[in-house]
Each structure stands twice: as structure tokens, then as C-alpha cells.
N, C-alpha and C positions, 0 to 999 in steps of 0.2 A: 145869634146866641142870646139867651135870656140873660140879662143883666144879674138876676138874683143867682143863677148858677155860677156865673163868673165871680161874683162877690164871695160866694160861698168857697169856691176854689181858692181865690186869694187869701181867704181867713184862714183855710186849712193850711196852705202853704206856710203863711205867716207864723202860724202855730207850731208847726213842724220845725221850722228855722229857730223859733224861740226856744223850744225844748232842746234842740240840738246845741245851741249856744249855752244853755244853763249846764248841759252834761259836760260840754267841754270845759267851762269854767270850773266846776266841781274837780274834775280830773286834773286840771291844771294846778289848782290850789292844793290838793292832795298830793301831788308830785312834787311841789316846791317845798311842802311841809315835810315830806320824807327826806329830800336832800338836805334840808335844814337840820333835821334831827340827826342825821348819819354826820354831817360836819360837826354838829355840837357834840356828839359822842366822841369822835375823833379828836376834837379840840380839848376835851375832858381827859384824853388819854385812854379812852375804852375801845377796844376792837369791836367794831359793829357785829362782825360775824360771831364772835365769842359771845356777846351780849345777847344774842338771840337763842343760844343753845341752853339745854338743860332746864334748871329750875327758873332761869331768867325769863323764860318765854312770857309768862304770864305777865311779869313786870314791864317787858317790852311792848306787850299790847296796850298797856295802860300808858306807858310813855307816848306811844304812838297817837293815843286817842287824845292826850293832853296837847301834844303838838298841832293836832288837826284843829282843836278848838282855841288854840292860843291867840290872843289878840296883840302880841307884841312882835309880830313878824318882822316889821321895819327895825325895831330896835336889836332884835336879833341877827338880822342880815348885817347891820352896820357893826355890831359888837364882832360878830364872827370874820368880818373883814378888817378889824382892828381899828376902826373909826371911832369907837366908843372905849373909853377908860373903864377900868373897874372890874369886878367879877360878873359871873351871869346870875346874880341874885334875881333879876327880873324873870328868869325862865321859871316855868312851873314845875319842871323837871330837874332843877339844879341839885337838889338833895339826892335824888334818885342817881344821878349821874356821878356825884361824889360816892355814893354807896357801890355802884357798879365798878368805879374806879378801884376801890379798896378790895372788892370780891374776885374781880376777874384780873387785876393786876394792870399796870400801865402799859400801853405800848410804846415802842420806841418812837422818838419824836422824828 
């Protein structure tokens, strides 16, 4: 076998594995962000199903986008777990969550 063809095959295989890992990573972070957003909505007292209905759909797309770009994931996870005191003012969606709580009504704890 020609070493050049073998090297090309290995390079193509490595590229395919690299692309698969990048795709997996982005899907994983998007799923974790989605779970975090749902947990934060619930913690704020907003029913996530109600939040996505009617006029709120555009707002929720914006909320989702902010969650995906958020750089406070670790703090958010610790806060949601009760390991950090205080309010959720670190969250870029905190005001929107408060507004949704007022407009959709609080869910029962």
C-alpha cells in the first residue's frame, strides 16, 4: 500500500472524528442549556409550557438564545442546586423571568 494513500485515509478519518466530536459537543451544550432554562423558569414559578404559548413565543426564543450564549453556566447550576445564596441577578434572563411570572401567573411549588 502506498504510504501517501494510507496517510490521506488516516487524515480523512481523523477529520471525520473531529467533526463528530464538535457536533456532539454543541448538541450536548444546547441540551444542558435547555435543561437549565426550564429549571430556571420553574424555579421562578413559571410553567414552561405556558411560557411558550401565545404572545410569549418570540420572548421565549430570545430567552433561549440568551441561555445558549450565557457564560454563567456553573454559577447557574450551583444557584439552582441551592449552593449559592442570593437572587438570580447574574442571569441575563432574570428580568424576563420576573415579567413572565407576573403575566403567566405563578405555578404551585
